[in-house]
Each structure stands twice: as structure tokens, then as C-alpha cells.
C-alpha positions, -999 to 999 in steps of 0.1 A, spaced: 0 0 0 13 34 -9 20 59 20 -7 83 8 -33 56 5 -25 43 40 -29 77 55 -62 82 39 -75 48 49 -63 53 85 -83 87 86 -50 106 91 -47 127 60 -65 157 76 -42 158 106 -9 155 87 -5 193 87 -7 194 125 16 166 135 34 155 103 30 121 87 63 107 100 54 115 136 20 98 132 33 67 115 60 64 141 34 66 170 13 39 153 41 14 145 60 20 179 29 12 198 26 -21 178 61 -32 185 57 -28 222 34 -58 222 50 -91 232 61 -113 204 35 -138 194 48 -153 162 82 -170 166 98 -193 141 126 -220 142 155 -227 117 154 -264 113 192 -266 115 186 -264 152 173 -300 153 182 -319 122 190 -352 138 156 -353 155 139 -345 122 159 -371 103 148 -397 128 111 -386 129 102 -356 107 65 -356 113 70 -361 151 96 -333 152 73 -308 135 46 -318 158 69 -312 188 79 -278 176 42 -269 171 33 -281 206 61 -259 220 45 -229 204 65 -224 172 44 -212 143 69 -206 115 97 -228 101 128 -219 80 142 -249 60 178 -255 50 192 -271 19 202 -289 -2 169 -299 -18 161 -325 -44 164 -299 -71 196 -283 -58 226 -284 -81 248 -315 -81 277 -294 -68 256 -283 -38 246 -319 -30 282 -330 -33 294 -303 -10 267 -313 15 275 -350 13 312 -342 20 304 -327 55 276 -350 66 300 -376 82 313 -348 104 278 -335 112 264 -369 120 233 -366 99 224 -362 62 188 -350 61 180 -316 47 154 -298 26 121 -316 27 138 -346 45 127 -371 19 92 -358 16 75 -342 -14 64 -306 -12 28 -318 -10 36 -341 19 54 -312 37 25 -290 32 1 -315 47 23 -317 78 24 -280 80 -14 -278 78 -19 -304 104 2 -285 128 -9 -249 120 25 -239 107 39 -219 78 73 -215 60 82 -179 53 118 -186 43 141 -213 29 178 -214 30 196 -224 -1 230 -223 -18 243 -196 -42 248 -220 -71 212 -232 -71 200 -196 -69 222 -186 -98 213 -216 -121 179 -230 -110 160 -204 -91 128 -215 -111 126 -246 -89 119 -224 -59 92 -208 -78 75 -241 -83 81 -252 -47 66 -219 -35 33 -226 -52 28 -255 -28 46 -244 4 39 -206 2 73 -193 13 82 -157 5 120 -156 9 149 -175 -7 178 -169 16 215 -176 11 231 -186 45 266 -180 35 289 -167 6 313 -194 -7 349 -190 6 363 -185 -29 339 -157 -36 347 -134 -7 385 -134 -7 389 -96 -15 371 -64 -13 367 -65 -51 351 -100 -46 324 -84 -23 317 -57 -49 312 -84 -75 289 -103 -51 267 -72 -49 261 -75 -86 254 -111 -83 229 -104 -54 212 -78 -75 207 -103 -104 194 -130 -82 171 -105 -64 157 -93 -97 151 -129 -108 134 -137 -76 112 -107 -78 100 -117 -113 88 -150 -97 70 -134 -67 99 -141 -43 122 -121 -22 160 -128 -20 178 -123 13 214 -127 25 221 -142 60 254 -129 75 281 -149 91 309 -131 109 332 -125 80 333 -92 61 326 -71 92 360 -58 99 377 -31 79 398 -38 48 417 -10 32 395 14 51 362 -2 41 340 -28 57 333 -54 30 298 -62 42 288 -26 42 305 -20 8 285 -50 -6 251 -41 8 253 -5 -1 259 -16 -37 228 -37 -38 193 -26 -47 172 -22 -14 141 -33 -34 158 -65 -46 181 -76 -18 170 -81 18 188 -92 49 187 -118 76 207 -109 107 223 -135 127 229 -118 160 254 -143 173 278 -141 142 273 -103 140 286 -99 175 313 -125 169 325 -103 140 328 -74 163 298 -56 149 269 -40 168 235 -56 158 215 -24 170 237 -1 149 232 -22 117 195 -25 123 193 13 124 218 19 96 200 -4 72 165 2 84 139 -16 63 165 -41 49 165 -66 77 133 -86 71 145 -117 89 164 -125 121 182 -155 137 180 -153 175 203 -172 200 225 -160 228 261 -159 237 278 -169 270 303 -155 276 304 -128 250 332 -135 225 347 -125 192 366 -142 165 404 -144 170 408 -134 134 384 -120 107 359 -149 109 366 -160 73 371 -196 79 351 -225 95 376 -232 121 370 -198 137 332 -204 136 336 -238 153 357 -222 180 328 -201 191 301 -228 191 307 -235 228 296 -199 235 262 -205 219 234 -208 244 196 -205 248 179 -172 243 179 -152 276 207 -173 292 236 -154 277 250 -119 277 235 -104 245 209 -77 250 182 -95 232 154 -72 245 170 -42 229 181 -60 197 146 -74 192 129 -41 199 151 -23 175 146 -50 148 108 -47 152 109 -9 150 131 -11 118 112 -35 96 120 -70 108 91 -93 99 102 -129 109 122 -140 138 138 -175 140 154 -193 169 185 -209 156 206 -229 180 228 -249 156 227 -286 164 217 -279 199 219 -307 225 184 -316 240 164 -296 215 132 -306 233 144 -285 263 165 -257 248 142 -248 220 112 -245 244 133 -225 268 143 -200 240 107 -197 228 93 -191 263 119 -163 269 113 -145 235 75 -145 241 82 -121 270 99 -95 248 
């Protein structure tokens, strides 16, 4: 809805001259964001082993806890062969191999969602599939109804220099344009790399500022943002309206990468610091409040491969519902 039409329908057009449209809209939406969070999602990478053993039972468990939205992770049956091969190479280390629809068809997944009153706003996928077979997501969307196709990471060999980040901005714009044509939105989920200065520039900022805000959206992972020595609140304000999605978890004790966060060994070193929402040292109340005030639409708990997901994920949800 256009701004002018909104004001008319809300009966505010006549008072704009007295208070100003920006003031009135701020009052409306600030009041809304003060309400406790009711809709909270879960990134399924939090409990893949449980889902691999019993997908239907796992989804039912999440619904019983109170989760209403899911975010899937790839690869999928229609992902590129290179994406599948990369996944198979790391599954022995992970201890599971399930992903995507966990061996079900889109129709079967949809039936499970309907049975549990859940929806899928976003799916994670790899860059290669988005570049070469984004049409497959358009087809899956017709059944599952998701809005966002989200890349969880930039391949190592495509973020080695500042120029590489600039080229990635062009790639993101192209993917975003193709996604838009299919009724989808493209989003980038940050890890901790690209957040420290290189030759006087922050690669992440250089990349994002070269993308079209109408085509490329963002998913903030607050844990990796802090690990990369960045401030989540500052970025939420700086790129207001860009962050549509958010991954929530906590950190205890608060820590940063020893280096620039560019390799998996640095990520793994911080996994012991990951904890249940509300049990760590991150100011989740302020972060979530700022996110809601600046355009965030979907919040997903993500506690990567968490032990005892039946306990930890319920505890995170219960805490977040108080915010």
C-alpha cells in the first residue's frame, strides 16, 4: 500500500499538517512493536537429527512448544549437483544427512504444516542453485507458500577480497531481480566475516550499499554479527527496512573471532559460546525491539545442532515471548 493511501484509509490525512506524517506513523508502529512477540519461528538446522529420525514427530513437537513458523535449510532434491556433493562431503562430520524436505515431497510437507498450523516464510539455499535453477523455488513456493529464498553464506572463494564483495553485490542484484519476477524475495544471511575493515572499508557494508534495497533483503544472525565485532543495533538502524528476517540465539560468555571470521575453524571455536535465548550476555530485549521498529518481519530461533532440543528450544521460545 502506498504511503498516501495508507494515511487516507487510516483517517490521518487531515491531521498531517498538524503533526506530520512521519510522527503519526512512528506513533502507530512503535505502539505495535511494544506488544509481546507472538509469532516466533525456528530454523530447522537447530534439530536436524531429531527431524531425520522422525520428521512428522519433530514438526509436531515444535508446534506443541508454540512455534508457528519454520525456516528450511538445503540442499533440496532440485539443488545443483555441486551443492549436493558439498553437503555429502560434510555430513559424516555432522552426524546426519537429512535436509530440505527430509525425503518428503512438497505436498507431503504442506500436509504436515497444515496439520500443525505452521507456515514456511523462508528457505535457506546455496548460491549455485539460486544462480542456475531459481525456477525450482518458484515451483516449490506454489505448494509451500514461502516468500524468501535466503543464502546462508557466501562461498569461501567468492569473498577473498574487497573486489570480490563488490562483484557479489552485482550477483545479489541479479538474483534479487530474478526472484522478484517470480514473486519471491531474495535475502542474505550474514556470518561473521566481512565485518572488519579492509583498506578502510567494511566489506559487508560495501557490498550491501551496492545492492538494490528493493531487490536484496537481509537476515541478521545476531550471534555471528557480534562475533565479527559488529553491533546488531547499529546495523538494524543503519540499514532500516533491509532486515526482514532475524536469527535469534544467545552468547555466553560474549566473545569475538580471534581473526576475521573468514574460515570455518573460527566459527567452530565459538560454538561452545552459543546458548539458549535469555541465558547469555546479549541484550536480546533491545536487539529485538530495534529490529521490530526497523522493519523485521520474521524471527527464527537458531541454536545450531543444539543438544536436548526438546528442552533448549522450548526455553528459548518461552523467553522470547516475554519480549
